[in-house]
N, C-alpha and C positions, 0 to 999 in steps of 0.2 A: 504494500500500500504506500503510495506517495504522500507527501505532505499535503498536496492539493486535494487528494482524496480524503485525507483526514479532516480537512477544513469543511468538507461537504457533509460530514456527519451531522446529525441533529444537534443543534445548539442546546446545551443544558446549562441552566443557571447554576453557577458554582456557589455552593453554600458551605463554608468551612466551619465545622464545629470544634470548639476547644474542649477536648476530652482529656482528663487527667489520667495518665498511664503510669504505673509504678516502675518506671525505668529511669528515674532520676530527673526527668524533665517532662514538660508537656509535649504531647504529640504535635508535630508540625506537618503540613502537607508534604507529601513525599518528595517533591522536587523543589520546595520552597516557593513562596509567592510574593514576598514583601516587595512591592514597587517594581517587580520585574516587568510588569506590563504586558499587554496584549501585543500581537504582531501588527504593527502599523507602518506603512510607508506613505507619506504625503509628498506629492510631487507638484510643485508650483512653477510657473513660468513668468518671468518678468513681463509686465504689461498685459497679462492675460487674466481675464476674470474667472477662468475655470481652473480647477485643480483636480488632481486624482488622489483618491484615498484607496489604497489597496487595489489600484487598477480601475476604479469606478470614478466617473466624472461628477464633480459637485461644483457649486458656485463658491468662490473664495469669500464673497461677501453677499449673502443672499439679500435681495431687496435693493441694493445700491450698486452692485457690480464694481466695487472699488478693486483696483488691481495692485499687485506687488510692484514696488518701484525701487530703484537704486539711488540712495542719497549718500554722498561722501564715501562711495565704495561699499556701502552696506545695504543689504536687502531689508526694506521695511514692508511690513504686511499688516492688514487688519487681522488681528490675532484670534478672535473668538472662535470661528469655525475650525481653525487649525488646532487650537489647544483642546477643544471639545473632542476632536477625533482621537486624541490620546487619553481621553477620560478625565481631562482637567476642566477647569472653569475660569472664566474671566469676569471680574466685577469692576464696573466703572463707578467712580465717585465724582459726581459733578462738582461738588463744593471744593474738593481738593484738586480737581483736574488730574486725577491719578487713576491708574488701572492696577488691580491686584490679580495676579495670575497664580493659580494653585494647581499643582500636580503632585500626587503622592504626598511626601513629607516636605516638599519644597514650596515656599511662598515667595513670590517676587512682586515688589511694588515699584512701579515706574511713574514718573511725573512728566506731564507734557512740557516740552521745551527745556527739560533739565537733564544734565549729563551725570547725574548720580542715580543709583538704583539701590534698593534695599532687598537683600536676599537672605531670608531667614534671620532677619534682625541685623544683618551686617551691611553697612553702607559701602558700596563699591563704585568705582568710576565707570562711566559709559561714554564711548567715543562718539556716538551719534544719538542725539536726543529723540525721544518719541515726538511725533508730529500729529496734527489733525489735518487730514486730507479727505475731502468729500464727506465731511461730517463724521469720519471714522478715525479712531486712534490707530496710528501706524507705529508698529513696534519693531526694533532691530531684531530680526529673526534668529540669526546665529547665536547672539549672546544669550537670548532667552532659552533657546533649545539646548545649548550646552550647559546652562545652569540647571536644567531639568535632567541632565545626563543623557540626552538624546543624541543620536548620530546626525551629522550635517554634511551633505555633499553638494558641491557647486560645480555645475557643468558649464564652463565658460563658452563652449561652442554653441550650445543651445539656449544658454541663459536660463537653465532650469536649476532649481534648488530642491533637494530632497531632505526630508526629515524622517529619521528612522528609529523605530523601537522594536525590540525582539525579545521573546521570552519563551519558556517552555510551559505549555498549557497542559491541561488534563489529558487531552487526546494524544498529544505528542509524547507525553510521559508513558501513557499506556502502550503506545506504539513501540517505544524502546523496550519496555518490559517484555513485550511479546515477540520481538524480532531480533534481539541480540542473542546470538548463539553462545553456548557455554564455551569457556576458554578450553582449548585443546592443544596447548603447547606452542601456538603461534601468536605473536604479539598483537596482531590485528585481524579483523575479519571484514569482508566487504558486505555492505548493507544495501538493500534496495537495488540489487544487481549492479552495485557500484555507481548508481545514478544519484547525484545530489538532489535534494528535495526542495530547492528554491522555487518560490512562486515567480512568475514572469516579472512582476513589478519589483521583486527584490534584486533583480539583476541590474545593477546601477553602474553606468559608464563614467563614474567620477569617484574619487577617493573619499572614504570616510572611515571612522572607527566608532564602534558602539560596544560598551561594556555594561552589562546589566548590573543593577544594584544587587548587593548581597541579600540573601533571604533572612528569615528570622533566626536561623542557626548560624548566620554569618558565612554561609556557603556561596560560592560563585554560581552564576547562572550563564545564560547564553552570551557569547562574545561574537560579534559579527562585524565584518569589514569588507570594503571594496579596496583592494590593495594594488598600488602601483609604485613606481620609483619615487614619486613625490612625497610619500609618507614613510619610506624606508629609512632606517637610521644611518647617520653619517659618522657616528662615533661608537666606541666600544661600550658594551653594557656596563652599567654601574652596579653598585652593591644592592642586593635585595634582601639582605638578612634581617632587615627591620620588619618584614612581613612574615607573619606566622599564620598560614592558612589553616583551616579546620583540619583536624586529624593529624596535626604536626606533632607526633611523638617519635622522634627519630631514634635510630639505633644503629650500631655497627655490627656487620657480619663479615667474616672472612670470605664468604662465597660471593659477596657483592663486589662488583668492580668499583674501586674507590672506597670500599668498606661501608660507607654510609648508605642506609636503605633508601632514604627519601631525598628527593630534590624538590625545590620550589619550581613547579612547572608552569611556564607561561601557557595559557590557553591559546592565545595568538602569539606565536613565537616572536621574540625580540627582533630577530633579523628581518621580520616582515613589516612591523609597524613602529619599532623603536619604543614601544611601551615597556617601561622598566619595572619599578617597584609599585605597581598598581594592584592593590589587594583584590580588585574585581577581576583581575586577569591572572591570578596565581592560585594554583591548587597544590595540595600535597600529592606527589606521585612518586612511584618507585623509580629507581635508576633504570630498570629494564623498560618500564613504561615510557619514560622520557626519551631514552636513547634508541631503543629498538622499535617502539611504537610510534610516537609522534614525530620524532626528528626526521625520519626519511621522507615523510609527506610534506613537512615544512620545507625541506630542501627542494622538493619538486616544484613547489610554488615559487620559491625564491629564484630557482634557475629559470623557470618560464618567464617570470617578470623581467629578470635581468636581460634575457635574450630578446624579448619582444617589446618591452615597455608598455604592454597591455595591462588591463585591470583583471584581477581575479576576485570574484565573489567568494568569500571565505568565512565559514561559520563553524564555531566549535561549541559543542553543547556538553558540559559535564553531566554525568549521570549518577545521581545519588539515590540509592534505594532507601525509602522510608526515612528514618531519622539519622542515617549514617553520616558521619562527619568526613569519612574518606570516600572519595568517588570510586565507583566500580570501574569507571573508564570514561572516555570521551568519544562523542561522535564528531567526525571532521568531514565537512563538505566543502568542495572547491569546484569552481566553474569559471573558465576563462570567458571574459565578457565580450570583447570585440569580435572574436572568431566563433562565438556561440558554442563554446565547449569543445571545439575541435582540437585546440592546443592542450587543454588540461581539463579534466573532469573526473572527480572521484567522490565516493561516499564510503568512509571506513569507520570502524569502531576499534579503538585502541584500548586494550585491557590494562587496568591498573593492578598488575600482579608482579610478583618477583619469584622466579623459580627457586624452590627450596625454602621459601619463607611463608609462614602462615600469617595472614593479615586479619585483624579484627576491624571490619569496615565501619562498625559503629563508633569506635574510638580512635583508630589509627595505631593501636598497639600491635605488636608482632612477636613472632618467635620462630626459631630455627626448627625446621622439620626434616631437612635433608642436607647433607654436606656435599652432595654431588653438584 
């Protein structure tokens, strides 16, 4: 079953019950859900009154047809319909000439013609002030989207801007539970006949990065990017020891290369986006998982981009069963954009295992079971 087929299943309202279980903490939804958000891609075009939300056409500003504009090199938009597409809200205060934007745990307050903004109580500078155009409040889109943790892509050729949010929902979690084969001594397995499960509107011909918020157990969720040379790193990776991802109970074993069992594993590899000590992009993974599982596929993406300069749609989904703090593994999807997958396309699951070592996925604890 493809992701597109998953989305065609009957929509079920998600009601999460807080049930106390005697396992030291409250039960949390199996994949985590705090602010991870639904899958949304909003596509706007400068000077166009229409936008696309997940491939469907809508008015940017119903009733007035106000269009996105560029002011001082920044894209300004009437924000209400856009933020509502992500499940947020916009509140206008006429007496203060201000707009309050709320999405998840983040609240942003902007003032007309003022170059300061308040984000969760902190005052920050703004290089382009909000304006009133056509009776609508026009907001600098990239600044607001990035404050909310959304991905932003700008296509200079078409003057299109994309706003991206991605997460793991109930149906997708169930799909992973039912379609990941048991580990049989190989570091990875092909999923969905090795075909990535991107929707057409998720194939974006401009660079961006998106890292989901951590869930209630502080676990990582989906990381998604359209990668090309413009966002690849130009310097060596820095120190990441300050980040302690869930399940980080490290140990040394003689049968492990380098002795240490665990690595801090980038979901989207540093060589691809240059994202270093980002807690939303680092999970606890075994040496075997990191080197034999993920790294060969990261190298494929890196080599393709360096050779062609094209974009690659790249998504990594960590898979945590139930309350586990240590991921069972990750699903990696890649698709070359400009040549429509002819140059690169794969869908693999990498197992977070270490031969000869038993892992407690609930906690991250481990023990030696074989010296071979």
